[in-house]
C-alpha positions as CSV (number, residue, x, y, z in Angstrom):
1,T,0.0,0.0,0.0
2,T,3.0,2.4,0.5
3,K,3.8,2.3,-3.2
4,I,0.1,2.9,-4.1
5,S,-0.2,5.9,-1.8
6,Q,3.1,7.3,-3.2
7,I,1.9,6.8,-6.7
8,H,-1.4,8.4,-6.0
9,N,0.1,11.6,-4.5
10,S,-1.1,14.0,-7.1
11,A,1.0,16.9,-5.6
12,L,4.2,14.9,-6.0
13,Q,7.0,16.7,-7.9
14,I,7.8,14.2,-10.6
15,S,10.8,16.0,-12.1
16,P,13.6,18.1,-10.7
17,I,13.1,20.2,-13.8
18,K,10.0,22.5,-14.0
19,F,8.8,23.4,-17.4
20,N,9.5,27.1,-18.0
21,G,8.7,27.5,-21.7
22,T,12.2,27.0,-23.0
23,N,13.2,23.6,-21.6
24,Y,10.7,21.2,-23.1
25,L,13.0,18.4,-24.1
26,P,14.8,17.8,-20.7
27,W,11.5,18.4,-18.9
28,S,9.5,16.0,-21.0
29,K,12.1,13.3,-20.8
30,A,12.3,13.6,-17.0
31,C,8.5,13.5,-16.7
32,M,8.2,10.5,-19.1
33,I,10.7,8.5,-17.0
34,Y,8.6,9.0,-13.9
35,V,5.3,8.2,-15.6
36,R,6.8,5.1,-17.2
37,V,8.3,3.9,-13.9
38,N,4.7,4.0,-12.6
39,K,3.4,2.2,-15.6
40,L,1.1,5.0,-16.7
41,A,2.9,6.2,-19.9
42,G,-0.1,5.0,-22.0
43,Y,-2.0,8.1,-20.8
44,L,0.6,10.4,-22.3
45,I,1.3,8.5,-25.6
46,G,-2.3,7.6,-26.3
47,T,-2.2,3.8,-25.9
48,T,-4.3,3.7,-22.8
49,T,-7.7,4.6,-24.2
50,R,-10.9,5.4,-22.3
51,P,-12.7,2.1,-21.6
52,V,-16.1,1.3,-23.1
53,K,-17.3,-0.5,-20.0
54,A,-18.5,1.8,-17.3
55,D,-17.0,-0.5,-14.6
56,D,-13.5,0.3,-15.8
57,E,-14.1,4.0,-16.4
58,E,-13.6,5.1,-12.8
59,K,-10.1,3.6,-12.7
60,W,-9.2,5.2,-16.0
61,L,-10.5,8.6,-15.0
62,S,-8.6,8.5,-11.8
63,E,-5.3,7.5,-13.4
64,D,-5.7,10.0,-16.2
65,A,-6.4,12.8,-13.7
66,L,-3.4,11.7,-11.7
67,V,-1.0,11.9,-14.7
68,I,-2.5,15.3,-15.6
69,S,-2.0,16.5,-12.0
70,W,1.6,15.3,-12.0
71,L,2.3,17.3,-15.2
72,L,0.6,20.4,-13.9
73,H,2.7,20.3,-10.8
74,S,5.8,20.1,-12.9
75,I,5.1,23.4,-14.8
76,E,6.2,26.8,-13.6
77,P,3.1,28.4,-12.1
78,A,3.4,31.5,-14.4
79,L,2.9,29.2,-17.4
80,S,-0.1,27.3,-16.1
81,P,-3.3,28.4,-17.7
82,Q,-5.0,28.2,-14.3
83,E,-2.5,30.9,-13.2
84,M,-2.9,33.1,-16.2
85,S,-5.2,36.0,-15.6
86,Q,-6.2,39.2,-17.2
87,G,-4.8,41.4,-14.4
88,G,-3.9,44.7,-15.9
89,L,-4.0,43.5,-19.5
90,S,-6.6,44.6,-21.9
91,L,-9.2,42.0,-22.9
92,A,-7.6,41.6,-26.3
93,A,-4.0,41.3,-24.9
94,Y,-5.2,38.7,-22.4
95,Y,-7.0,36.6,-25.1
96,S,-3.9,36.9,-27.4
97,N,-1.6,35.7,-24.6
98,L,-3.8,32.7,-23.9
99,S,-4.1,31.9,-27.6
100,H,-0.4,32.0,-28.0
101,F,0.1,29.8,-25.0
102,W,-2.4,27.2,-26.4
103,Q,-0.7,27.3,-29.8
104,Q,2.6,26.4,-28.1
105,L,0.9,23.5,-26.2
106,D,-0.7,22.3,-29.4
107,A,2.7,22.1,-31.1
108,Y,3.9,19.7,-28.4
109,R,0.8,17.6,-28.3
110,T,1.8,14.2,-29.6
111,H,-1.5,12.3,-29.2
112,R,-4.6,12.9,-31.2
113,P,-7.2,10.2,-31.5
114,S,-7.4,8.5,-34.9
115,I,-11.0,7.4,-34.8
116,P,-13.1,10.3,-36.1
117,T,-15.7,10.3,-33.4
118,E,-13.0,10.2,-30.7
119,L,-11.2,13.1,-32.4
120,I,-14.3,15.2,-32.4
121,T,-14.9,14.5,-28.7
122,F,-11.2,15.2,-28.0
123,Q,-11.3,18.6,-29.8
124,K,-14.6,19.6,-28.1
125,D,-13.1,18.8,-24.7
126,I,-10.0,20.9,-25.4
127,E,-12.2,23.8,-26.6
128,K,-14.4,23.6,-23.5
129,E,-11.3,23.6,-21.2
130,R,-10.0,26.6,-23.0
131,V,-13.3,28.5,-22.6
132,Y,-13.2,27.7,-18.8
133,D,-9.6,28.8,-18.6
134,F,-10.3,32.0,-20.4
135,L,-13.3,32.8,-18.3
136,A,-11.6,31.9,-15.0
137,G,-8.8,34.4,-15.7
138,L,-11.0,37.4,-16.5
139,N,-11.2,40.3,-14.1
140,H,-14.1,40.4,-11.6
141,D,-15.9,43.1,-13.6
142,Y,-16.8,40.3,-16.1
143,D,-18.4,38.1,-13.4
144,Q,-22.0,38.6,-14.7
145,V,-21.2,38.0,-18.4
146,R,-19.1,35.0,-17.3
147,V,-22.2,33.4,-15.8
148,Q,-24.1,34.1,-19.0
149,V,-21.4,32.4,-21.1
150,L,-21.4,29.3,-18.8
151,G,-25.2,29.1,-18.9
152,R,-25.4,29.0,-22.7
153,D,-26.8,25.9,-24.3
154,P,-25.2,24.8,-26.5
155,F,-21.9,25.6,-24.8
156,L,-20.1,28.4,-26.7
157,I,-16.8,27.8,-28.4
158,L,-13.9,30.0,-27.4
159,E,-14.2,32.5,-30.1
160,E,-17.9,33.0,-29.4
161,A,-17.2,33.4,-25.7
162,Y,-14.5,36.0,-26.4
163,N,-16.8,37.9,-28.8
164,L,-19.6,38.0,-26.2
165,I,-17.2,39.3,-23.5
166,Q,-15.8,41.8,-26.0
167,H,-19.4,42.9,-26.9
168,E,-20.2,43.4,-23.2
169,K,-17.0,45.5,-22.8
170,H,-18.0,47.8,-25.7
171,R,-21.5,48.1,-24.3
172,R,-20.1,49.2,-21.0
173,T,-17.8,51.8,-22.5
174,S,-20.5,53.3,-24.7
175,M,-22.8,53.9,-21.7
């Protein structure tokens, strides 16, 4: 049980190297070694796929979240989308910074599902996460419109969410 509890420590620092935006190769190698030692590399390289049977899904979701948590803890906080916020930036500058960050992440993404339906789901999940990240980093003056975006059905894509926030900003400045 000691090994299991060590493996399941999501706050564990898995690499002495924290990703800082310029050290991808040494960081990724160090992380991959740790993940392979714990027999969870399939979650990174795409060979461990989400199970069809609901019974196996809980374990898969738990291990997938664990690997993601390890990776997030090995990234410099300033680079983490959860830490990125609008702050003193204009809405356009904040959106541009996030978009640039996501483009860099996409360039390093090695796994994309090959089955068309899985690829569509994968892309929708990423899009939804990006909308959440964008909204979470907005200044508090956008709280009301943030709730409106989150309440939309169907869920807005990132560009639509940005346009709605931008429209609200223009509406406020014209009053």
